[in-house]
N, C-alpha and C positions, 0 to 999 in steps of 0.2 A: 061423192060430196066431200070436200076437204075438211079435215079435222082442225078445229080452231083450238090452239093451245090455251090452257087455263093459266093465265098469268098469275092468278092469286096463289096457285099451288107451286108454280115454278119458283117464285121468289119467297116462298115461306121458309123461315129458318127452322131446321130440324130441331126437335126437342132433345136436350142433352140426355145421354145415357145415364140412368140412375146410378150405376157404379162409378162413373166419372164424378158425378155430383157428390156422392158419399165420400169418395176419396178426397175431394177438395175440403169438404166439411171435416173429415178426419184429420187432415193436415192442420186445419185451424184449431181443432180441439186438442191435438197433440202439442202444437206449439203453445197454445194458451196454458195448458196444463203444465208444460215444462217451465214456462215463465213463472207461474205460481209456485211450482215446486222449488225452483232455484231461489225465489224470494223468501219463501218460508224457511228453507234450509239456512240461508244467509242470516236470517233474523233469529230463528229459534234454536238452532243447533249450537252447542257450546264448543266453538272451534279451539278455544284456549282454556280448557277446564282446570288445568293444574297450575297453581301459582309458580311462576318462574319457568314454565314450560315442562313438557313431558320428559322425565329423566330416562337415562339408559336403564335397562333391566338390572335388577340386583343379581349378584353372582348366585348361581343355584346352590353352591356349597354353603352359602351363608344362611340358607333356609332349610335345606333338605340334606339328609345323609346320602352317602354314595349309593347305598342300596336302594333308597327311595328314588333317587334320580334314575338309576338303571331300570328299575321296575316301571316307572312312568314312561321313560323313553321307549321301552320295549312294547308296552301296551299301546302307547300313542302311535307308534309306527304301524303296528298291526291294524288298529282301528282305522287309521288314515287310509291305508291301502285297500282295506275292505270297503270303506265308505266311498272312496273315489271310484273303485271298480263298479260298485252298485250304481253310482251316479252315471258313469259312462254307459252302462248297459241300459239304464232307464232312459237316458236321452236318445240312445240309438233306437230303442224300440218305439219311443214316442215319434221320432222322425220317420221310422219305417212305416208306421201306421198313418201318420198325418200327411206325409209328402207323397204318398202314392195313393192308388185307388183302393187299397185293401181296407183301410179304416172306414172310408166312405161306404164301401160295400157292406161292411159289418153293421153300421148304423142303419142302413136301408133294409136290412133283414129284420130289424125290430118292428113288430106290428104296431099299428095304432097311429094316431095323429102325431103331428110334429112335437107337441108338448109332452108326449110320452116317449117318443124316439130320443129326444135330447137328453133327459136324465138317465134313461136306461143305457143309451149309447155311451154317455160319460162314465157311468158305473162300469160298463164292460171294458172300456179303454183303461180306466184306472186299475181295474182288477187285473188286467193283463200285465200292466206295469208292475203291480205289486207281486204278481206270481213270478215273473222272470227275475225279480230281485230278491225273492224269498230266500234262496241259498245264502246270499250275503247277509241278510238280516239274521238268519239262523246262526251263521258262523259267528257274528258279532255277539249275539245273545249268549251262545255257549261260552265264548271267551269271557264275557262279563260275569257269568255264573262262576266260572273257574277262578276269577279274580275276586270273588266275593262282592261284586257290585250289584248283582241282581238276586232277588229272593224269590222270583217267580218260577213255578214249574212250567213245562212247555205248554200245557193246556191253557193256563192263565195268560201266558205270554201271547199265544196265538189268538186268544179271545180279544186281548187288547189290540192286536194287529188288525183284526177284523173290524173292531169298533172304530179304530182310527180311520180305516178305509171308508166305512159308512159315513162317518162325520165329514171327512174330506169330500166324499162324493156328493153329499147333500149341499155343502157350500158351493162346490163347483157347479152343480146342476142349477142352483139359483142364479149364479152369475151368467151361465150360458143361456138360460131361459130369458133373462133380461136382454142380453145382447141380440140373440136370434129373434126374439119376439119383437124387439124394436126394429130390427132390420126388415122384418116381414111387414110391419105396420107403416113405417116411415122410410121409404126406400132411399131417400136422399139425406134426410136430416137425422137418421138414426144414430150416428156417432155422437152427436151433441146430447141427444136425449138419453141414450144408453150410458154415456159417460157420466152424466149427472146422477142417474140412478145408481150406477156402480159406486160413485163417490159417497152417495148417501148410505149405501149398504156397508161400506167400510166403517163409517161412523156408527151405524146401528150395530155392527158386529162387535165393536168395542164395548158396548153396553150389554149385549146379549151373551157373549162368550163366558164371562165369569158366572153368570146365573144359569145358563143352559148347558154349556159344554163341560166346564170343570167338574160339576157333580157326577158326570158320567164316568169319570176316571177315579174319583176319590170321594170318601165320606169326610165330612167336616164336623167338628165339635168345638164349642166355645172353650177357650182356655179358662180353667177355674180361677176364681179370685185368689190372689196371693201376691208374693213379692215380684215374681216374674211379670205378671200381667200389669202390676202397678208401675214397674220400671219401663215396660214397653210403652204404656200410655204417657209416661213422663217424657220419653224420647219424642213421641209424637207431638206433645205440647211444645217441646223445645224447638221443633222444626216447624211448628205452626200448621200441623196437618190434623184435621178432625178425623177421628177414627170411630166407626160405628161398632166394630167388634174385633176381637182377636181370636182367630180360629186355628185349630190344629188339624192338619190333613193326615190321613192314615197312609202315608207314602211307604211305610216300611213293608207293606204287603207286596211291593214290587221292586223296591230298591233300597240300597243302603246310603244313597246320596244325601247330602245335607243341603237344604234349601229353604228359602222363605221368599215371599213376595207380597205385594200390596195390590189389591184389585179394587175396582169401583171408582166412582167419581165423587168429588165434593164431600158432602157429609156421609156418603155411603161407603167411604174407604174401609176396607177390611184388611187387617194384617193376617196373613196366612203363614203358619209355620209348619214345616214337615215335622212329623213326630220324631223322625230320626235326628233332626236338629235339636229339638227340645231335650232328647235323651243323650245326645252325643257331644254337645258343646257346653263349655263353661258359660256361665251367665253373661260375663263380659263379652265373650265372643258372639254369643247369640244376640246381644243388644247391638253389637257392631253390624251384624248382617241386617238386623231390623232397621237400624239407622240408615244403612245404604238403601234399602227398599223404600223407606219413607222419604229419602232424598229424591227418589223418582217422583213421588207424589207431590213433594214440596215444589218441584220445578215443573209439574204438570207434564211429565214425560210421556204418559199414555196419550194425553191430548195432542202433544207434539207429534208422536208417531202416527196417530190417527189422521191428523191434518196432512202430514207428508204422504201417508198411504192414500188418502182421498185424491190428492193432486196426482199421485202416481197412477191411480185408476183412470183418470182423465187421459193421461199420456198413453197408457196401455190400450184403451179402447180406440183412441184416435189412430195410433199406429196399426192396430188391428184392421181398421177400415182401409188404411193405405196399403198394407201388405196383402191382405186377402182380396182386395179389390183389383190387384194386378192380374191380368188375364193369364199369363203363363203359369202362375202358381195355382190358380183355380183349375185350369185344364189338367195340370199334372196330378192334382189331387182328386179330380173327377167330381167336383162340386160346382154348384151354380152360383155360389156367393154366400154371404152371411145369412141370407134368408133361407138357405137350404139346411135342414137339420143334419145332413150328412157331413157338414163342415166341422162337426164336433172334434174329431181326431186332429184335424189341421189346427184348430184353435188351441187345443191342449198341447200340441207339439210346439207351437209358437210361444205359448206361455212358458213351457218348460225351458226352452232356449233363452227366452227373455229373462226369466228368473235367474238363470245361471249367469247371464252376462251382467246383470245389475247387482249381483251379490256383493262385489267389492264395495260398491257405493253404499248399499244398505248397511253392511256390516261396519264400514268405516264410520258412518254416522253413529251406529249403535255403540261402538267403542268409545267415542267421544262422550256420549251421554252417560255411559257406565263410569267413565273416569270422573265426571262431575258428581255423580252419586257417591263415589268413593270419597271425594274431597268433602262433601257434605257430611258423610258419616264420621270422618276423621275430625272435622271441626266440631261436630255436635257432641261426640263422646269424649273428645280430647284424650283418646286412649290408643295411640298407635301400636302399642304392644299387643293389645287385644285384637286389633285389625290384622296385624301380621300373623298372630297365632291362628286367627280364623283362616287366612289364606293358606297357611301351611296345612291346617286340618282339612280344608276343602280339597287341596291337592292330593294329600295322602289318601283320604277316603275315596276319592274318585279315580285314583291312580292316574293323575293328570301328567302329561308330558310337560316338564318345566321349560323346555326349549323347543316348541313346536316348529315344524317346517314354516319358513318365512312366507312362501307363496300360499300355503294352506291357511295361515293366520290372516294374510291379506284378504283372501277370497272368502273364507268361511268363519273367521273368528269374530263372533259377536261381542266378546268381552276382551279387555286387555289380558295378556298372559299373567299368570300368578306372579312371576318375577317383576313384571312391570308394575303391578299393583303394590307389591312390597316396596319397590323403589319410590312410588308415589307417596306411600305412607311415611317413608323416611324423609322425603322432600318436605312434606307438609309439617312434619315434626321438627324440621330444621336440622336434621342430622347430616 
């Protein structure tokens, strides 16, 4: 008896493969995030922060002695090559684990459901990366101790290293659980959902970090009432920044570096001073660094960075869907896609490479924001001599290279160089 063909099945359109659909959604998410990122950067980033334009760096000999210059250049060269070597090894290991089947096999050995495999697999991969770069970190710490920059013994230093690993692993695990969980639940639309959650987590992290993470590394006490506290609050009033408290961090138990920062949002702003800065700077110099940090709060720079980071998270998740959705990369890595918990090493490898590639953009924006805060500090205090004295003291105390490698500054410099900041002070002062 002849078989009658089923016309309804012959002409039925096959359902699209979920990976293809998620890649298309990923392209839309990445494209939309990129448009938002460019628009925010164009509007919020101060592209011309110095009146009259950014001046050429000041001559090093006009700020530092020949001995200070030589010492800074020697330490800077050593630190640069150690750090770059560590980065190269870290990227190589991440790619070795992520672009082959080794990393996937490692995660599959972790017992338990996917939501256990993901955080433990991430911890394992990050721990391997930290272990292989440990000799570089140890070499740099030993040099910092010999230069008088670190006050930590090896046990305290190693404890901080482990704590930093755990904190980083927790944050990484949360992000991976969101991405992989969304990919398992929504096979096509997960990039849009995960991208939105990732952007929200960036915003949440800005609020949580000062309250949860900072106290893990330092103890804080309120600055007692007195002239210094009164002057700091006066600078805050001059810049129109509400301040909830002025705190002192016990940074001297690990470093001799001088620093201050402002954390929090709105009426919860807190000025935080390193105890090394309180003890090591003249009051005018200390007020200059505080005015710089309050300049960030005045211009809502934390909110600007958070908004840019949230848009960047959309771009990253979208590109992740596109790249991991490609068949050859999945097959090479031995994973079934973003829904497979064994994808963790591949995602971390792509994140490491992506972070390295976008560093010049991130740090270029950061340098512009820092220049604006410098200008705000100079205009608020009207004391360029104190600002220049501060820059000199920071450079000497941190053994900073006054003339860092140009490519290194372009790629990794989050702040203008000391000599660029001195030149800005002289430009604003009309010299």
